[in-house]
C-alpha positions as a LaTeX table, in Angstrom:
\begin{tabular}{lrrr}
\hline
Residue & $x$ (\AA) & $y$ (\AA) & $z$ (\AA) \\
\hline
Met1 & $-3.52$ & 76.75 & 38.55 \\
Gln2 & $-1.00$ & 75.31 & 41.07 \\
Ala3 & 2.67 & 76.19 & 41.39 \\
Gln4 & 4.46 & 75.41 & 38.15 \\
Val5 & 7.93 & 75.02 & 36.68 \\
Val6 & 8.60 & 75.30 & 32.97 \\
Ile7 & 11.80 & 73.51 & 31.83 \\
Ile8 & 13.37 & 74.56 & 28.61 \\
Ala9 & 14.84 & 71.37 & 27.19 \\
Gly10 & 14.88 & 71.67 & 23.41 \\
Gly11 & 18.60 & 72.41 & 22.79 \\
Lys12 & 20.82 & 70.17 & 20.68 \\
Gly13 & 23.86 & 70.39 & 22.91 \\
Thr14 & 26.42 & 70.73 & 20.09 \\
Arg15 & 29.09 & 72.00 & 22.50 \\
Ile16 & 28.90 & 68.97 & 24.65 \\
Ala17 & 28.57 & 66.37 & 21.90 \\
Ser18 & 31.86 & 64.72 & 22.86 \\
Ile19 & 30.26 & 63.67 & 26.15 \\
Ala20 & 27.03 & 62.37 & 24.62 \\
Ser21 & 25.66 & 63.11 & 21.15 \\
Asp22 & 22.80 & 60.61 & 21.00 \\
Ile23 & 20.71 & 61.93 & 23.94 \\
Pro24 & 19.27 & 65.33 & 24.70 \\
Lys25 & 21.60 & 67.72 & 26.56 \\
Ser26 & 19.27 & 67.75 & 29.58 \\
Met27 & 19.43 & 63.97 & 29.83 \\
Ile28 & 23.25 & 63.79 & 30.05 \\
Pro29 & 24.06 & 62.07 & 33.35 \\
Ile30 & 25.73 & 63.76 & 36.26 \\
Ala31 & 26.82 & 61.33 & 38.89 \\
Gly32 & 24.52 & 58.70 & 37.41 \\
Lys33 & 21.44 & 60.74 & 37.08 \\
Pro34 & 20.20 & 62.94 & 34.24 \\
Val35 & 20.76 & 66.71 & 34.72 \\
Val36 & 17.15 & 67.53 & 34.57 \\
Glu37 & 16.14 & 64.88 & 37.18 \\
Tyr38 & 17.97 & 67.02 & 39.81 \\
Gln39 & 15.71 & 69.91 & 38.74 \\
Ile40 & 12.56 & 67.88 & 39.12 \\
Glu41 & 13.67 & 66.73 & 42.58 \\
Leu42 & 14.45 & 70.27 & 43.56 \\
Ala43 & 10.98 & 71.52 & 42.37 \\
Lys44 & 9.22 & 68.69 & 44.25 \\
Arg45 & 11.13 & 69.53 & 47.41 \\
Tyr46 & 9.74 & 73.05 & 47.35 \\
Gly47 & 6.22 & 71.98 & 46.48 \\
Tyr48 & 6.27 & 72.60 & 42.74 \\
Lys49 & 4.68 & 69.52 & 41.42 \\
Asn50 & 3.45 & 70.75 & 38.03 \\
Ile51 & 6.19 & 70.48 & 35.42 \\
Leu52 & 5.92 & 71.57 & 31.82 \\
Phe53 & 8.75 & 70.41 & 29.55 \\
Met54 & 9.44 & 72.37 & 26.35 \\
Ile55 & 11.15 & 69.71 & 24.25 \\
Gly56 & 12.62 & 69.45 & 20.80 \\
His57 & 15.76 & 67.58 & 19.63 \\
Leu58 & 15.51 & 63.97 & 20.82 \\
Gly59 & 12.75 & 65.02 & 23.14 \\
Asp60 & 11.04 & 61.65 & 22.95 \\
Gln61 & 13.79 & 60.33 & 25.19 \\
Ile62 & 12.77 & 62.79 & 27.95 \\
Lys63 & 9.16 & 61.61 & 27.62 \\
Arg64 & 10.07 & 57.92 & 27.85 \\
Tyr65 & 12.19 & 58.45 & 30.87 \\
Phe66 & 9.89 & 60.68 & 32.94 \\
Gly67 & 6.46 & 59.82 & 31.54 \\
Asn68 & 3.77 & 61.59 & 33.42 \\
Gly69 & 6.05 & 62.13 & 36.42 \\
Glu70 & 4.19 & 59.80 & 38.74 \\
Lys71 & 7.35 & 58.05 & 39.73 \\
Trp72 & 8.76 & 61.38 & 41.02 \\
Gly73 & 5.55 & 62.48 & 42.70 \\
Val74 & 4.93 & 65.24 & 40.14 \\
Asn75 & 2.62 & 65.88 & 37.20 \\
Ile76 & 4.58 & 66.32 & 33.88 \\
Glu77 & 3.25 & 67.76 & 30.60 \\
Tyr78 & 5.13 & 68.19 & 27.34 \\
Tyr79 & 5.17 & 70.61 & 24.46 \\
Leu80 & 7.14 & 69.48 & 21.39 \\
Glu81 & 8.64 & 72.17 & 19.16 \\
Asp82 & 8.42 & 71.32 & 15.48 \\
Ala83 & 11.41 & 73.53 & 14.77 \\
Pro84 & 13.88 & 75.33 & 17.15 \\
Met85 & 12.08 & 78.37 & 18.63 \\
Gly86 & 14.79 & 79.75 & 20.94 \\
Thr87 & 14.41 & 79.79 & 24.71 \\
Ala88 & 11.12 & 81.81 & 24.68 \\
Gly89 & 9.62 & 81.38 & 21.21 \\
Ala90 & 7.43 & 78.39 & 22.06 \\
Leu91 & 5.94 & 79.83 & 25.26 \\
Pro92 & 2.89 & 81.56 & 23.50 \\
Phe93 & 1.77 & 78.08 & 22.34 \\
Val94 & 1.33 & 76.91 & 25.87 \\
Lys95 & $-0.01$ & 80.11 & 27.38 \\
Glu96 & $-3.39$ & 78.56 & 28.24 \\
Ile97 & $-1.80$ & 75.93 & 30.49 \\
Leu98 & 0.67 & 78.26 & 32.25 \\
Ala99 & 0.23 & 79.32 & 35.79 \\
Glu100 & $-0.16$ & 83.06 & 36.50 \\
Thr101 & 3.38 & 82.99 & 37.91 \\
Phe102 & 5.88 & 80.29 & 37.12 \\
Phe103 & 9.59 & 79.36 & 37.35 \\
Val104 & 11.61 & 78.95 & 34.17 \\
Phe105 & 14.50 & 76.47 & 34.38 \\
Tyr106 & 16.96 & 75.62 & 31.56 \\
Gly107 & 17.39 & 71.90 & 31.23 \\
Asp108 & 21.21 & 71.95 & 31.07 \\
Thr109 & 21.66 & 73.53 & 34.51 \\
Ile110 & 22.73 & 72.01 & 37.82 \\
Met111 & 21.41 & 74.09 & 40.76 \\
Asp112 & 20.20 & 74.03 & 44.30 \\
Phe113 & 18.54 & 77.17 & 45.57 \\
Asp114 & 15.77 & 78.22 & 47.94 \\
Met115 & 12.80 & 78.47 & 45.57 \\
Thr116 & 10.53 & 79.81 & 48.34 \\
Glu117 & 12.82 & 82.80 & 48.93 \\
Met118 & 13.12 & 83.67 & 45.23 \\
Met119 & 9.35 & 83.53 & 44.75 \\
Lys120 & 8.83 & 85.63 & 47.89 \\
Phe121 & 11.23 & 88.21 & 46.53 \\
His122 & 9.38 & 88.28 & 43.17 \\
Val123 & 6.05 & 88.86 & 44.88 \\
Glu124 & 7.39 & 91.49 & 47.29 \\
His125 & 8.90 & 93.49 & 44.46 \\
Glu126 & 5.73 & 93.20 & 42.36 \\
Ala127 & 7.81 & 92.33 & 39.38 \\
Ser128 & 6.78 & 91.05 & 36.01 \\
Ala129 & 9.79 & 88.81 & 35.90 \\
Thr130 & 12.68 & 88.11 & 38.39 \\
Leu131 & 16.12 & 87.09 & 37.23 \\
Phe132 & 18.52 & 85.11 & 39.38 \\
Leu133 & 21.86 & 86.94 & 39.20 \\
His134 & 25.29 & 86.27 & 40.72 \\
Pro135 & 28.87 & 87.39 & 40.35 \\
Asn136 & 31.42 & 85.12 & 38.59 \\
Asp137 & 35.15 & 84.97 & 38.00 \\
His138 & 34.93 & 85.98 & 34.31 \\
Pro139 & 32.60 & 88.88 & 34.06 \\
Tyr140 & 34.63 & 90.44 & 31.20 \\
Asp141 & 33.24 & 87.90 & 28.80 \\
Ser142 & 29.76 & 87.44 & 30.38 \\
Asp143 & 26.40 & 89.09 & 29.73 \\
Leu144 & 25.92 & 91.55 & 32.60 \\
Val145 & 22.95 & 93.18 & 34.28 \\
Glu146 & 22.80 & 96.69 & 35.66 \\
Thr147 & 20.41 & 97.40 & 38.54 \\
Asp148 & 19.33 & 100.34 & 40.72 \\
Phe149 & 19.68 & 100.59 & 44.50 \\
Asn150 & 16.33 & 98.88 & 45.06 \\
Gly151 & 17.22 & 95.74 & 43.13 \\
Ile152 & 15.35 & 96.65 & 39.90 \\
Ile153 & 16.97 & 95.94 & 36.61 \\
Lys154 & 17.71 & 98.96 & 34.46 \\
Lys155 & 19.86 & 97.64 & 31.68 \\
Phe156 & 21.37 & 94.59 & 29.99 \\
Ile157 & 24.97 & 94.75 & 28.96 \\
Phe158 & 25.71 & 92.10 & 26.39 \\
Lys159 & 29.15 & 90.90 & 25.41 \\
Pro160 & 31.42 & 91.95 & 23.90 \\
His161 & 31.87 & 94.96 & 26.22 \\
Asp162 & 33.31 & 98.33 & 25.55 \\
Glu163 & 36.95 & 98.25 & 26.70 \\
Leu164 & 36.31 & 101.32 & 28.95 \\
Leu165 & 33.20 & 99.79 & 30.66 \\
Met166 & 33.26 & 99.73 & 34.40 \\
Tyr167 & 30.54 & 97.43 & 35.69 \\
Arg168 & 29.04 & 95.72 & 38.66 \\
Asn169 & 29.83 & 91.96 & 38.48 \\
Leu170 & 26.29 & 90.77 & 38.11 \\
Val171 & 25.73 & 87.88 & 35.67 \\
Asn172 & 22.47 & 86.46 & 34.39 \\
Ala173 & 22.37 & 82.80 & 35.61 \\
Ala174 & 19.47 & 81.88 & 33.29 \\
Leu175 & 16.90 & 81.11 & 35.99 \\
Tyr176 & 13.68 & 83.08 & 36.17 \\
Val177 & 10.31 & 83.68 & 37.83 \\
Met178 & 7.81 & 85.08 & 35.29 \\
Asp179 & 4.27 & 86.32 & 35.26 \\
Lys180 & 2.03 & 85.07 & 32.56 \\
Lys181 & 1.62 & 88.56 & 31.09 \\
Cys182 & 5.26 & 88.39 & 29.93 \\
Ile183 & 4.11 & 85.95 & 27.21 \\
Asp184 & 2.34 & 88.83 & 25.38 \\
Tyr185 & 5.72 & 90.42 & 24.64 \\
Ile186 & 7.11 & 87.40 & 22.78 \\
Pro187 & 7.15 & 88.02 & 19.03 \\
Glu188 & 6.09 & 85.34 & 16.55 \\
Gly189 & 8.83 & 82.94 & 15.57 \\
Lys190 & 12.19 & 82.25 & 17.19 \\
Cys191 & 12.90 & 84.34 & 20.32 \\
Ala192 & 15.65 & 84.36 & 22.93 \\
Met193 & 14.73 & 85.02 & 26.53 \\
Glu194 & 17.75 & 87.06 & 27.42 \\
Lys195 & 18.50 & 89.11 & 24.36 \\
Glu196 & 14.99 & 89.70 & 23.04 \\
Leu197 & 12.19 & 89.16 & 25.60 \\
Phe198 & 13.69 & 90.82 & 28.62 \\
Pro199 & 14.83 & 94.02 & 26.73 \\
Arg200 & 11.33 & 94.18 & 25.30 \\
Leu201 & 9.88 & 94.04 & 28.77 \\
Leu202 & 12.22 & 96.83 & 29.90 \\
Asp203 & 11.21 & 98.97 & 26.88 \\
Ala204 & 7.62 & 98.49 & 27.81 \\
Asn205 & 8.36 & 99.60 & 31.43 \\
Glu206 & 7.60 & 96.28 & 32.90 \\
Lys207 & 9.46 & 95.71 & 36.20 \\
Leu208 & 12.27 & 93.23 & 36.19 \\
Ala209 & 13.71 & 92.40 & 39.61 \\
Ala210 & 17.24 & 91.21 & 40.38 \\
Tyr211 & 17.43 & 88.28 & 42.84 \\
Val212 & 21.12 & 88.25 & 43.76 \\
Ser213 & 22.28 & 85.05 & 45.40 \\
Pro214 & 25.50 & 83.09 & 45.93 \\
Glu215 & 23.67 & 79.76 & 45.76 \\
Tyr216 & 24.82 & 77.14 & 43.28 \\
Ile217 & 23.77 & 77.37 & 39.65 \\
Lys218 & 25.95 & 76.38 & 36.70 \\
Asp219 & 25.26 & 75.10 & 33.18 \\
Met220 & 27.05 & 71.92 & 32.08 \\
Gly221 & 26.94 & 72.71 & 28.41 \\
Thr222 & 30.62 & 72.07 & 27.62 \\
Pro223 & 32.85 & 69.03 & 28.54 \\
Asp224 & 34.88 & 71.15 & 30.93 \\
Arg225 & 31.69 & 72.38 & 32.67 \\
Trp226 & 30.31 & 68.90 & 32.81 \\
Glu227 & 33.37 & 67.70 & 34.68 \\
His228 & 33.24 & 70.61 & 36.99 \\
Val229 & 29.59 & 70.36 & 37.98 \\
Thr230 & 29.90 & 66.55 & 38.33 \\
Ala231 & 32.70 & 67.06 & 40.90 \\
Asp232 & 30.58 & 69.63 & 42.71 \\
Val233 & 27.59 & 67.29 & 42.90 \\
Val234 & 29.68 & 64.41 & 44.18 \\
Ser235 & 31.45 & 66.57 & 46.79 \\
Gly236 & 28.09 & 67.91 & 48.06 \\
Lys237 & 28.99 & 71.49 & 47.20 \\
Val238 & 25.83 & 71.97 & 45.16 \\
Lys239 & 23.54 & 71.14 & 48.01 \\
Arg240 & 25.72 & 72.83 & 50.61 \\
Leu241 & 25.43 & 76.27 & 49.04 \\
Asn242 & 21.69 & 76.31 & 49.33 \\
Arg243 & 20.62 & 79.40 & 51.32 \\
Lys244 & 18.92 & 77.38 & 54.00 \\
Tyr245 & 22.34 & 76.24 & 55.17 \\
Lys246 & 24.52 & 78.69 & 57.12 \\
Arg247 & 27.72 & 79.67 & 55.32 \\
Pro248 & 30.89 & 81.42 & 56.61 \\
Ala249 & 32.22 & 84.67 & 55.25 \\
Val250 & 35.37 & 86.73 & 55.14 \\
Phe251 & 34.47 & 90.31 & 55.74 \\
Leu252 & 36.91 & 92.84 & 54.24 \\
Asp253 & 37.42 & 96.55 & 54.74 \\
Arg254 & 37.94 & 98.36 & 51.46 \\
Asp255 & 40.41 & 101.21 & 51.74 \\
Gly256 & 43.93 & 100.19 & 52.66 \\
Val257 & 43.05 & 96.46 & 52.45 \\
Ile258 & 41.61 & 95.91 & 48.86 \\
Ser259 & 42.20 & 99.34 & 47.29 \\
Lys260 & 44.92 & 101.79 & 48.06 \\
Glu261 & 44.14 & 104.15 & 51.01 \\
Ile262 & 43.49 & 107.69 & 49.71 \\
Asp263 & 42.03 & 110.25 & 52.10 \\
Leu264 & 38.32 & 110.68 & 51.30 \\
Leu265 & 38.56 & 108.83 & 48.01 \\
His266 & 35.63 & 110.09 & 45.94 \\
Lys267 & 36.62 & 109.85 & 42.31 \\
Val268 & 36.54 & 106.76 & 40.13 \\
Glu269 & 40.07 & 107.31 & 38.84 \\
Gln270 & 41.42 & 107.38 & 42.36 \\
Leu271 & 40.73 & 103.68 & 43.03 \\
Glu272 & 43.63 & 101.27 & 42.53 \\
Leu273 & 43.89 & 97.74 & 43.79 \\
Ile274 & 46.70 & 96.84 & 46.22 \\
Asp275 & 48.99 & 94.13 & 44.82 \\
Gly276 & 47.86 & 90.67 & 45.87 \\
Ala277 & 44.26 & 91.76 & 46.78 \\
Ala278 & 42.66 & 90.09 & 43.80 \\
Asp279 & 44.60 & 86.88 & 44.47 \\
Ala280 & 43.44 & 86.94 & 48.12 \\
Ile281 & 39.80 & 87.37 & 47.14 \\
Ser282 & 40.13 & 84.59 & 44.54 \\
Leu283 & 41.33 & 82.30 & 47.34 \\
Ile284 & 38.23 & 83.21 & 49.34 \\
Asn285 & 36.02 & 82.54 & 46.34 \\
Lys286 & 37.49 & 79.11 & 45.81 \\
Ser287 & 37.22 & 78.22 & 49.53 \\
Gly288 & 33.43 & 78.45 & 49.57 \\
Tyr289 & 33.52 & 81.39 & 52.02 \\
Leu290 & 31.65 & 84.48 & 51.00 \\
Ala291 & 33.69 & 87.59 & 50.22 \\
Ile292 & 31.88 & 90.62 & 51.60 \\
Val293 & 33.10 & 94.20 & 51.76 \\
Val294 & 32.02 & 96.40 & 54.70 \\
Thr295 & 33.28 & 100.01 & 54.36 \\
Asn296 & 32.69 & 103.39 & 55.96 \\
Gln297 & 32.06 & 105.92 & 53.26 \\
Pro298 & 31.57 & 109.33 & 54.85 \\
Val299 & 32.18 & 110.94 & 51.44 \\
Ile300 & 28.33 & 110.75 & 51.05 \\
Ala301 & 27.71 & 112.65 & 54.26 \\
Arg302 & 30.40 & 115.14 & 53.37 \\
Asn303 & 28.76 & 115.59 & 49.96 \\
Leu304 & 32.00 & 114.83 & 48.15 \\
Cys305 & 30.26 & 112.29 & 45.86 \\
Ser306 & 26.74 & 110.99 & 45.21 \\
Phe307 & 25.49 & 107.48 & 45.67 \\
Glu308 & 25.77 & 107.00 & 41.89 \\
Glu309 & 29.33 & 108.15 & 41.93 \\
Leu310 & 30.17 & 105.83 & 44.77 \\
Gln311 & 28.58 & 102.99 & 42.82 \\
Asn312 & 30.82 & 103.84 & 39.88 \\
Ile313 & 33.84 & 103.63 & 42.23 \\
His314 & 32.71 & 100.19 & 43.34 \\
Asn315 & 32.05 & 99.18 & 39.69 \\
Arg316 & 35.70 & 99.97 & 38.99 \\
Met317 & 36.79 & 97.85 & 41.88 \\
Glu318 & 34.67 & 94.92 & 40.74 \\
Thr319 & 35.90 & 95.34 & 37.19 \\
Leu320 & 39.53 & 95.32 & 38.17 \\
Leu321 & 38.90 & 92.24 & 40.44 \\
Gly322 & 37.00 & 90.47 & 37.72 \\
Glu323 & 39.89 & 90.90 & 35.29 \\
Lys324 & 41.99 & 88.88 & 37.70 \\
His325 & 39.24 & 86.16 & 38.17 \\
Ala326 & 38.09 & 87.38 & 41.55 \\
Tyr327 & 34.70 & 88.58 & 42.71 \\
Leu328 & 32.88 & 90.02 & 45.73 \\
Asp329 & 29.62 & 88.51 & 46.92 \\
Ser330 & 28.39 & 91.85 & 48.12 \\
Ile331 & 29.46 & 95.30 & 49.14 \\
Tyr332 & 27.97 & 97.06 & 52.24 \\
Phe333 & 28.80 & 100.70 & 52.84 \\
Cys334 & 27.85 & 103.24 & 55.52 \\
Pro335 & 27.20 & 106.73 & 54.13 \\
His336 & 26.90 & 108.39 & 57.60 \\
His337 & 29.21 & 110.44 & 59.79 \\
Pro338 & 28.31 & 111.66 & 63.31 \\
Asp339 & 30.27 & 115.01 & 63.25 \\
Lys340 & 28.54 & 118.09 & 61.83 \\
Gly341 & 29.94 & 121.43 & 60.82 \\
Tyr342 & 31.06 & 121.17 & 57.24 \\
Pro343 & 29.48 & 123.80 & 54.97 \\
Glu344 & 28.84 & 121.38 & 52.12 \\
Glu345 & 27.61 & 118.46 & 54.25 \\
Arg346 & 24.41 & 116.49 & 53.72 \\
Val347 & 22.66 & 116.97 & 57.03 \\
Glu348 & 20.43 & 113.94 & 56.68 \\
Tyr349 & 23.50 & 111.66 & 56.77 \\
Lys350 & 25.15 & 113.41 & 59.63 \\
Ile351 & 23.79 & 110.93 & 62.21 \\
Asp352 & 25.15 & 108.50 & 64.88 \\
Cys353 & 24.06 & 105.32 & 63.08 \\
Asn354 & 24.31 & 101.59 & 63.84 \\
Cys355 & 26.19 & 100.76 & 60.63 \\
Arg356 & 29.32 & 102.88 & 60.85 \\
Lys357 & 32.31 & 100.83 & 62.12 \\
Pro358 & 33.29 & 100.18 & 64.86 \\
Lys359 & 29.53 & 99.35 & 65.23 \\
Pro360 & 28.74 & 96.00 & 63.70 \\
Gly361 & 25.60 & 96.97 & 61.77 \\
Met362 & 26.91 & 96.22 & 58.29 \\
Leu363 & 28.18 & 92.79 & 59.30 \\
Leu364 & 24.91 & 91.99 & 61.05 \\
Lys365 & 22.89 & 93.03 & 58.00 \\
Ala366 & 25.03 & 90.83 & 55.75 \\
Ala367 & 24.61 & 87.97 & 58.18 \\
Glu368 & 20.84 & 88.36 & 57.85 \\
Asp369 & 20.87 & 88.64 & 54.09 \\
Phe370 & 23.09 & 85.67 & 53.42 \\
Asn371 & 22.37 & 83.44 & 56.40 \\
Ile372 & 26.01 & 83.71 & 57.56 \\
Asp373 & 27.56 & 81.60 & 60.20 \\
Met374 & 29.30 & 84.32 & 62.17 \\
Ser375 & 31.03 & 81.82 & 64.49 \\
Glu376 & 33.11 & 80.56 & 61.50 \\
Ser377 & 33.65 & 83.92 & 59.87 \\
Phe378 & 36.48 & 86.34 & 59.83 \\
Met379 & 36.95 & 90.14 & 59.68 \\
Ile380 & 40.12 & 91.56 & 57.96 \\
Gly381 & 40.81 & 95.31 & 58.26 \\
Asp382 & 43.61 & 97.85 & 58.70 \\
Arg383 & 42.13 & 99.86 & 61.55 \\
Pro384 & 41.14 & 99.23 & 65.14 \\
Gln385 & 37.49 & 100.06 & 64.28 \\
Asp386 & 37.44 & 97.18 & 61.78 \\
Ile387 & 38.63 & 94.78 & 64.39 \\
Gln388 & 36.12 & 96.12 & 66.95 \\
Ala389 & 33.26 & 95.77 & 64.46 \\
Gly390 & 34.25 & 92.19 & 63.86 \\
Asn391 & 34.46 & 91.38 & 67.48 \\
Ser392 & 31.11 & 93.03 & 68.18 \\
Ala393 & 29.54 & 90.87 & 65.44 \\
Asn394 & 31.01 & 87.73 & 67.12 \\
Val395 & 33.08 & 86.58 & 64.20 \\
Lys396 & 35.59 & 83.78 & 64.86 \\
Ser397 & 38.54 & 86.06 & 64.56 \\
Ser398 & 39.37 & 89.63 & 63.46 \\
Ile399 & 42.69 & 90.23 & 61.70 \\
Leu400 & 44.54 & 93.58 & 61.61 \\
Ile401 & 46.84 & 94.12 & 58.56 \\
Glu402 & 49.04 & 97.03 & 57.62 \\
Thr403 & 47.57 & 99.70 & 55.43 \\
Asn404 & 48.53 & 99.73 & 51.68 \\
Val405 & 51.08 & 96.91 & 52.03 \\
Pro406 & 51.39 & 94.72 & 48.90 \\
Asn407 & 50.27 & 91.08 & 49.58 \\
Ala408 & 49.22 & 91.85 & 53.13 \\
Leu409 & 45.65 & 90.71 & 52.42 \\
Leu410 & 46.92 & 87.75 & 50.51 \\
Asn411 & 49.20 & 86.65 & 53.37 \\
Ala412 & 46.37 & 87.06 & 55.90 \\
Val413 & 43.97 & 84.90 & 53.85 \\
Lys414 & 46.60 & 82.20 & 53.36 \\
Glu415 & 47.16 & 82.10 & 57.11 \\
Leu416 & 43.47 & 81.49 & 57.65 \\
Ala417 & 43.67 & 78.17 & 55.73 \\
Leu418 & 40.05 & 78.43 & 54.71 \\
\hline
\end{tabular}
């Protein structure tokens, strides 16, 4: 069986009926072309020429438009649901024609991402399923995903959230790679991919991997979202955010820049945002630049907190930012410190590493992970070692701001005119 994409296109589209109520949601035009046609073109571009449509409401219109796919250089098959089966419920009926590993697209989604890289990630992690995850500017009302340090999913956190929850801003984008064996966990009848199938896989100790990417993927299931994604298609933003194109970033120190400087901060309750920091990061988000934190955290080497406790601190930061509609694309931290002699220290982290600022290791790792254009990127920090790290990484400019000053980061970002 050759490379395959399964497109779930059976939804009625009740939330977007004011745009078009007489055609399937996946056939609603975006800049003159049906949503799902962009998906077929994307699949073809990456060599995925076998398409299986799972159709339902008004699905005959999809069949009439695409036929066998010959016009697009692909091979298209269809499965018609007699009754709504949810996003996963009908998959057991097509098990015999599924590839051993396949992509799952939702037909109401506009996206452009490197399919080769996501499949490579899936294979390298030996996962049963891989979920495309990303941060967004409203995590407080989104379904979230909790992962370990190796990129393996540990838990799903469905909305509404506990008011006291501190979380990493990682949202399920509804785009998957799945192995065929996952079909065996789908119960008879209606079944939702996110809230039923994936939790079942976790309960069965099947490995679910988290592919975290800033590439473009948005559903257009409401009139407001339809207008938004249409503008992004027309402007070229959708294509431009594909990982194969270099993208600039604003690198940010944490303490004294985003959160208030506290000597050896190592407790969750110690972290507080500096006034204006969330607004600054929101501007970065809207500009198309990546917002990436690079922070020295010798509290690990000093044994003042564990990796899990540091993650909780960062979860608090992401939660507080998310409440103000801002998000970080990634956080890199250095746990090392070169000086030895503290009785409680963790000796294995008392080393002269390449990641501790003023060395540029964290920035260079981010550049590799995200394909960052360093010549158009910036570093903002409150200490000389931040500036030196940025300069050593050959960023366009490194900006020094005052520690703990309200709106210092916001003013610096505004001056960059991103």
